[in-house]
Every structure is written in structure tokens, then in C-alpha cells.
GUKE-834793 format. One record per residue (C-alpha): residue number from 1; residue in three letters; x, y, z. Coordinates in pm, whole numbers, padded with zeros to 5 digits. Example, Ala and Ser with C-alpha at 12.3 -4.5 7.8 and 13.67 -1.06 7.14 Angstrom:
! residues 2
resi_resn_px_py_pz
1_ALA_01230_-00450_00780
2_SER_01367_-00106_00714
This chain:
! residues 415
resi_resn_px_py_pz
1_MET_06841_08273_14148
2_SER_06752_08435_13822
3_GLU_06540_08267_13534
4_GLU_06673_07925_13390
5_SER_06740_07961_13009
6_LEU_06664_07557_13044
7_ILE_06610_07262_13283
8_LEU_06586_06925_13101
9_GLY_06534_06621_13295
10_THR_06482_06593_13693
11_ASP_06419_06935_13873
12_ASN_06528_07066_14230
13_ALA_06251_06837_14385
14_GLY_06360_06493_14196
15_THR_06074_06534_13945
16_ASN_06121_06376_13612
17_ARG_06057_06680_13354
18_PHE_06121_06469_13010
19_ALA_05829_06456_12742
20_ALA_05879_06381_12360
21_LYS_05702_06425_12018
22_THR_05786_06378_11685
23_SER_06156_06554_11631
24_LYS_06111_06753_11959
25_VAL_06200_06670_12342
26_LEU_06045_06909_12605
27_GLY_06244_07049_12888
28_TYR_06110_07391_13049
29_THR_06206_07696_13203
30_GLN_06157_07807_13551
31_ASP_06153_08147_13677
32_ALA_06205_08341_14001
33_ASN_05818_08208_14145
34_ASN_05858_07836_14024
35_LEU_05660_07891_13709
36_TYR_05748_07612_13465
37_THR_05714_07710_13091
38_PRO_05806_07464_12798
39_LYS_06069_07482_12607
40_GLU_06121_07261_12285
41_LEU_06451_07101_12168
42_ASP_06558_06971_11830
43_PHE_06582_06562_11848
44_THR_06676_06338_11537
45_ARG_06696_05957_11492
46_ALA_06602_05859_11137
47_THR_06505_05503_11269
48_THR_06257_05330_11513
49_ALA_06427_05215_11860
50_THR_06339_05004_12126
51_TYR_06342_05065_12475
52_LEU_06232_04915_12809
53_SER_05878_05034_12954
54_SER_05760_05110_13309
55_GLY_05573_04789_13237
56_ASN_05864_04575_13206
57_LEU_05807_04525_12833
58_ILE_06041_04603_12526
59_ILE_05832_04824_12285
60_THR_05925_05027_11993
61_ALA_05945_05415_11918
62_ALA_05890_05564_11621
63_ALA_06177_05738_11415
64_ASN_06253_06078_11564
65_ILE_06080_06007_11853
66_ALA_06294_06048_12186
67_ARG_06289_05751_12450
68_THR_06319_05769_12834
69_GLN_06399_05447_12998
70_SER_06381_05447_13387
71_ASN_06338_05838_13403
72_LEU_06665_05888_13186
73_LEU_06698_05983_12849
74_LEU_06836_05736_12625
75_LEU_07089_05848_12401
76_GLU_07250_05618_12177
77_PRO_07478_05568_11898
78_THR_07455_05424_11541
79_LYS_07485_05030_11599
80_THR_07383_04707_11384
81_ASN_07266_04373_11530
82_THR_07431_04129_11290
83_ALA_07245_03850_11426
84_LEU_06957_03750_11198
85_TYR_06628_03630_11305
86_SER_06686_03762_11636
87_GLU_06364_03640_11773
88_ASP_06349_03302_11583
89_PHE_06625_03068_11690
90_SER_06447_02735_11509
91_ASN_06552_02948_11198
92_ALA_06800_02804_10996
93_ALA_07039_03104_11016
94_TRP_07062_02971_11389
95_THR_07271_02599_11352
96_LYS_07194_02370_11610
97_SER_07467_02164_11803
98_ALA_07327_01875_12015
99_SER_06995_02086_12068
100_SER_06694_02159_11885
101_VAL_06470_02433_11909
102_THR_06065_02473_12013
103_ALA_05956_02818_11855
104_ASN_05675_03070_12037
105_THR_05623_02867_12345
106_THR_05620_03088_12623
107_THR_05560_03513_12662
108_SER_05857_03701_12557
109_PRO_05973_04063_12698
110_SER_05797_04188_12391
111_GLY_05467_04054_12569
112_LEU_05369_03824_12253
113_THR_05408_03444_12275
114_ASP_05703_03441_12071
115_ALA_05996_03341_12307
116_ASP_06162_03006_12192
117_LYS_06273_02716_12403
118_LEU_06646_02590_12345
119_VAL_06601_02203_12407
120_GLU_06943_02018_12501
121_SER_06981_01651_12318
122_ALA_07044_01326_12499
123_SER_07410_01321_12387
124_ASN_07726_01429_12632
125_ALA_07823_01759_12455
126_PHE_07777_02148_12467
127_HIS_07417_02212_12378
128_SER_07403_02553_12188
129_VAL_07273_02730_11865
130_TYR_07529_02965_11698
131_PHE_07607_03154_11364
132_ALA_07926_03245_11198
133_SER_08040_03618_11223
134_SER_08241_03876_11144
135_SER_08630_03815_11079
136_SER_08740_04165_11178
137_THR_08906_04300_11526
138_GLY_08777_04498_11781
139_PHE_08540_04476_11999
140_PHE_08211_04281_11994
141_THR_07898_04250_12211
142_LEU_07667_03912_12234
143_SER_07338_03963_12422
144_CYS_07040_03788_12471
145_PHE_06703_03821_12680
146_ALA_06686_03441_12866
147_LYS_06452_03239_13114
148_ALA_06492_02941_13306
149_SER_06306_02655_13252
150_GLU_06417_02273_13339
151_ARG_06752_02468_13321
152_ASN_06875_02796_13500
153_TRP_07243_02844_13385
154_LEU_07275_02999_13071
155_VAL_07625_03003_12878
156_LEU_07739_03292_12596
157_ASN_08012_03194_12403
158_ILE_08219_03401_12119
159_PHE_08468_03157_11973
160_THR_08747_03358_11793
161_GLY_08835_03139_11558
162_VAL_09206_03061_11689
163_SER_09296_02740_11903
164_GLY_09206_02781_12256
165_GLY_08991_03083_12147
166_ASP_08676_03010_12341
167_CYS_08552_03329_12546
168_LEU_08296_03204_12782
169_ALA_08044_03346_13047
170_TRP_07766_03163_13273
171_PHE_07481_03333_13393
172_ASN_07243_03230_13671
173_LEU_06856_03283_13541
174_THR_06741_03186_13908
175_SER_06950_03441_14128
176_GLY_07054_03657_13865
177_VAL_07393_03629_13930
178_LEU_07705_03633_13693
179_GLY_07914_03286_13695
180_THR_08230_03222_13600
181_ILE_08429_03395_13278
182_THR_08654_03259_13090
183_ASN_08916_03423_12833
184_GLY_09007_03286_12501
185_ASN_09381_03269_12362
186_GLY_09434_03604_12238
187_SER_09106_03768_12291
188_SER_08936_03847_12647
189_ILE_08601_03961_12762
190_THR_08632_04317_12905
191_THR_08287_04316_13065
192_ALA_08014_04049_13116
193_ALA_07676_04154_13282
194_ILE_07310_03989_13413
195_THR_07015_04259_13429
196_SER_06691_04197_13513
197_ILE_06395_04319_13305
198_GLY_06114_04168_13503
199_ASN_05851_03832_13493
200_SER_06184_03618_13570
201_TRP_06323_03735_13189
202_TYR_06713_03861_13209
203_ARG_06950_04033_12967
204_CYS_07273_03885_12950
205_SER_07563_03985_12747
206_ILE_07932_03987_12709
207_THR_08193_04212_12532
208_ILE_08508_04067_12392
209_ASN_08827_04265_12238
210_LYS_08888_04029_11935
211_THR_09257_04055_11839
212_SER_09260_03775_11536
213_VAL_09101_03846_11190
214_VAL_08948_03486_11127
215_ALA_08606_03426_11149
216_GLN_08434_03373_11464
217_ASN_08151_03159_11600
218_VAL_07888_03299_11834
219_ASN_07711_03058_12045
220_ILE_07422_03057_12320
221_ALA_07415_02742_12516
222_THR_07206_02584_12816
223_SER_07408_02419_13141
224_THR_07341_02255_13422
225_GLY_07577_02459_13628
226_ASP_07856_02722_13664
227_ASN_08144_02634_13466
228_VAL_08010_02342_13314
229_ILE_08077_02340_12943
230_SER_07954_01981_12808
231_TYR_07701_01762_13015
232_LEU_07491_01454_12930
233_GLY_07105_01600_12834
234_ASN_06820_01412_12874
235_GLY_06643_01542_12544
236_THR_06358_01752_12727
237_ALA_06517_02027_12949
238_GLY_06633_02377_12839
239_LEU_06579_02740_12871
240_PHE_06374_03006_12687
241_LEU_06548_03250_12445
242_TRP_06438_03600_12301
243_GLY_06615_03884_12136
244_ALA_06959_03800_12048
245_GLN_07213_04079_11939
246_PHE_07542_04056_11828
247_GLU_07698_04442_11759
248_ASN_08062_04613_11709
249_SER_08023_04797_12068
250_THR_08173_04790_12419
251_SER_07862_04759_12567
252_ALA_07511_04620_12483
253_THR_07296_04864_12342
254_SER_06884_04894_12307
255_TYR_06754_04563_12126
256_ILE_06744_04571_11767
257_PRO_06514_04315_11609
258_THR_06624_04132_11305
259_THR_06465_03913_11057
260_ALA_06650_03796_10717
261_SER_06918_04078_10745
262_SER_07150_04288_10982
263_VAL_06968_04611_11078
264_THR_07094_04954_11195
265_ARG_06985_05202_11475
266_ASN_07059_05524_11388
267_ALA_07199_05766_11651
268_ASP_07004_05977_11865
269_THR_07065_06347_11862
270_LEU_06983_06626_12107
271_ASN_07035_06977_12041
272_ILE_07007_07262_12296
273_ASN_07021_07615_12147
274_PHE_07108_07923_12338
275_ASN_06823_08226_12281
276_ASP_07136_08445_12205
277_THR_07506_08392_12155
278_ALA_07604_08379_12530
279_THR_07936_08539_12669
280_ASP_07874_08453_13032
281_TRP_07709_08116_13084
282_THR_07667_07815_13286
283_VAL_07593_07443_13158
284_PHE_07522_07153_13385
285_PHE_07526_06769_13329
286_ASN_07380_06511_13557
287_ILE_07505_06203_13355
288_GLY_07553_05819_13427
289_ASN_07796_05567_13315
290_CYS_08033_05636_13021
291_TYR_08126_05412_12729
292_VAL_08345_05457_12436
293_ASN_08412_05259_12105
294_ASP_08720_05414_11909
295_ASN_09006_05640_11966
296_TYR_08941_05987_12105
297_LEU_08578_06062_12047
298_TYR_08305_06279_12223
299_GLY_07927_06250_12313
300_THR_07861_06614_12407
301_ALA_08008_06916_12245
302_ILE_07931_07259_12322
303_ARG_08008_07488_12040
304_ASN_08002_07838_11935
305_ALA_07766_08019_11665
306_ALA_08030_07883_11391
307_GLY_07984_07519_11481
308_GLN_08323_07502_11642
309_ASN_08404_07290_11950
310_GLN_08437_07469_12254
311_ILE_08430_07182_12535
312_ILE_08374_06833_12465
313_LEU_08313_06525_12706
314_GLY_08443_06246_12579
315_GLY_08710_05966_12608
316_SER_08949_05723_12435
317_ASN_08961_05353_12386
318_ASN_09229_05344_12648
319_SER_08909_05317_12895
320_ILE_08847_04991_12753
321_THR_09184_04823_12702
322_ASN_09338_04951_13016
323_PRO_09053_04989_13253
324_SER_09302_05045_13550
325_ASN_09335_05411_13401
326_PRO_09041_05518_13279
327_ASN_09078_05804_13023
328_TYR_08728_05990_12989
329_PHE_08745_06368_13026
330_ILE_08603_06710_13006
331_TYR_08824_06868_12742
332_ASN_08895_07248_12644
333_SER_08920_07248_12286
334_LYS_09017_07625_12223
335_ASP_09277_07631_12491
336_ASP_09379_07275_12406
337_GLU_09377_07127_12763
338_THR_09212_06861_12977
339_MET_08944_07007_13231
340_TYR_08866_06697_13420
341_ALA_08925_06335_13417
342_LEU_08587_06150_13480
343_ASN_08534_05800_13628
344_GLN_08336_05568_13427
345_ILE_08080_05430_13631
346_GLY_07844_05633_13836
347_THR_07639_05953_13835
348_LYS_07875_06267_13779
349_LYS_07707_06604_13835
350_ILE_07883_06861_13620
351_ALA_07882_07237_13615
352_ILE_08090_07449_13340
353_LYS_08086_07833_13389
354_LYS_08246_08109_13218
355_GLU_08259_08446_13345
356_GLY_08429_08731_13180
357_THR_08780_08545_13079
358_THR_08753_08265_13340
359_LEU_08631_07934_13271
360_LYS_08538_07716_13590
361_THR_08479_07330_13610
362_ILE_08285_07198_13936
363_VAL_08206_06842_13980
364_ASN_08033_06668_14258
365_GLY_08053_06977_14469
366_SER_08471_07079_14420
367_VAL_08600_07334_14172
368_VAL_08828_07116_13987
369_TYR_08928_07334_13677
370_THR_08990_07723_13692
371_LYS_09146_07874_13326
372_LEU_09167_08256_13420
373_ASN_09217_08373_13055
374_THR_09020_08129_12856
375_ALA_09030_08183_12465
376_ILE_08686_08027_12461
377_THR_08456_08381_12399
378_THR_08097_08272_12302
379_ILE_07880_07951_12318
380_LYS_07555_07896_12081
381_THR_07456_07513_12082
382_ILE_07533_07207_12317
383_VAL_07488_06882_12120
384_LEU_07421_06588_12301
385_ASN_07518_06247_12184
386_ASP_07704_06427_11854
387_ASP_07931_06147_11754
388_THR_07791_05830_11624
389_THR_08020_05575_11778
390_PHE_08061_05736_12116
391_SER_07780_05780_12378
392_LEU_07712_05906_12729
393_LEU_07411_05702_12692
394_THR_07198_05850_12992
395_TYR_07147_06228_13106
396_ASN_06983_06237_13414
397_ALA_06927_06621_13375
398_VAL_07078_06901_13188
399_ARG_07052_07259_13225
400_THR_07183_07591_13071
401_TYR_07204_07925_13193
402_GLU_07255_08236_13011
403_PHE_07457_08368_13280
404_ALA_07734_08260_13510
405_LEU_07601_08131_13845
406_THR_07823_08190_14156
407_ASP_08069_07918_14270
408_ALA_07858_07841_14590
409_GLN_07548_07792_14348
410_CYS_07783_07584_14121
411_ILE_07864_07361_14416
412_SER_07514_07342_14553
413_LEU_07402_07232_14215
414_THR_07640_06971_14193
415_THR_07632_06853_14524
């Protein structure tokens, strides 16, 4: 195989090749003798951002430093955490309902002794901390880190402000299993998840599609069992909490710490420039799950030298409102047609090649699209995570070639 213009991420042996410094991500070129040469790519994110380290700690990356998590390049959209004092549930920003909070009682996912304990009262009630939030409609995600103590069931609840409008989910902090999910009147939980981050801590989240315009209450509660809302507490039992987040999003993004005001994490954006304006070329993406937050948005754009979109990878919010009919796609902007519909979940290996006037797409070892007389001529730049509200989130690998691979090479690359 001829020299490759760029390899970013895992190589043919499965070795991760990501590296980062301020405003740069390092990929590499590989020649026919398997000699590697570093290649710098332009990266921007104007704010700090957190990620889960290999040591199972939530740590902070400085502005314009790219993040890798579980050997994946983390590229996220702009998001804002509106849950104030996200690490201090004893603060008055959190209203206590049949509960109390003991601050700084155990080691949190940050590695510091700054996790709080939510303690139930001795009454027969729903034992929670909560705050009032946005009155707007749309997708909202509540998440927090939790650890079992005397109680091992966590409840996340978004009350949408209408009669019967409680959206609730239960999480077992011992087994790591998601329990009952209950939808509210006029609003529904689109996703709920529990993820182990090590040291008996879990990140739990629920996402709702809120249709009412009245204010909502956001609750984090303890429980004695699955689908138990109110119960008689003993005044001493509870569980540990840290790192609450409430965001206008279809999924929980990386944790954004707050104190007295909301905090915004800006989008991660990575530009891959071809050495020359390429007429024949191949691009390869190995991507993870797809997420979208609005109508007809995209996360990866392949552009010509004039900055015009030629091919995009994206989706529409039909993928969220109608999950049985997902709408994630590879789209040929120049010829105005869909090249392939993507599955939302799971790894996808995609090669897109242009040779002469023929454009092809190969996905997971199969040729799925052929355009014999494409209007696309040249490409210059690939922008990963170009839209601030949509992101493919994780890229296992990206490769570019300033020539057309054969169909057999593309099939091998994507298998």
C-alpha cells in the first residue's frame, strides 16, 4: 500500500496513536516500510473539560487540550450544566425534602474527600434533594455520580410541572442494574443509563422529552427498593452523591462542575487538512454511538477548498422521537442524496472514496453506495464535530489517503 496521508487513532495492530498538546492532536503518517512520522492536527475547545482517566478519576483538561477516554478521542458539543453547586448538596441551592445532607463524607470520583451523603428523615416520604429548573420544552438529561451506603437504590426524577408529570428511574448501586422506568403525563424518558466508573461509584442518568412549558423540579432521591417512591426512613440511612448535572441534551455528556452559576463547556473541534487539494481520495472513519440534539444537524463535514460541504455525517431528531426508525446518515451534499443510513448504536467502520467521477461508500465490509458521475470534484478539509449541538462523540480512528484505495482495500479496512 502506498504512503497514507494520515492515520489518527488505532493502527492496524490495534495500538492507540492519539497524543495531544495545546491546540494540537498528533496523528501519524505511515510509509510502505511501516515507518511512522508524527502529523499535527488543529484542535480547539475554548474552555476546560473533564474526562475519566485510566485510574478511574474525573480529571480536568485545560482549554484547547484534547481528551481521550478509554482510548477514544472525545469530541463533544457545547453544553451547559444548570445544576448549581454540583458537588455541594448541602448548599441552599438544593432544597431538602424529608432529608438532610452531610457534606464531604467520603472520597468522590475526583479523588478528594468531597462527596456528600444524602440522609433520609424518619418520616414516611419521598426522601430527596431537588431544585427548580427550566420551563422550556425539549430534551433534558439529569445525571449524577452515586455510591451505595446503607441504601443502595438511587432515584432520579424530573417532575415536568403538570399533573402526573413525574418521570422516574431507579438504579441499583450494588449490582449496577437499571430498575423501573416510569414516564410522566405528557413527557417520557427516552433513555436511562447506569455506568460503573470504578471504586463502587456509578454515573446514573435519565433523559426526557419534555413537552410542557411550565417549570420543572429535578429530584435526586434515595430508596429502599426498585419502584419504591415513599417509605418510612430511620433518620440515619442514606447514600453518597457527587457531581450532579442537568443539561439540554439527549444524553449525559462529560461532567461540568458548577458553583454559584451555570457553567458551559465549549465544543471540541478537530480539523484534518489534506496536504494538497485532493481530486482522488479516500477517507476512513471508525466511530462509536451517534447522538443528535436538533433537526438535521451534522458532526463531521468533508469540505472543499472553498469551505463548502461535500459530504456530511449526521442525523435528525427523528432518531430520538422515533427510535424504531432512526435517521442517522452519510449524506452527499453536492449531489443532494443520502449515501447510507447509519445505526445509532455500535461501532461503524466507514470508507468513502472518490476515483475520477465515481464516488463510493463502504460500511463494515460492504459497498453500500455508488455514484458514477458525482458532482464532487475536490476536497481539502475534514472537520470533526463541526456542529456545536451534534456530535458523534467518540472516534476510534480516522484515516485519510490522498489517492483512491481499491474496493478490496476499502473492504479489508472496514471489516
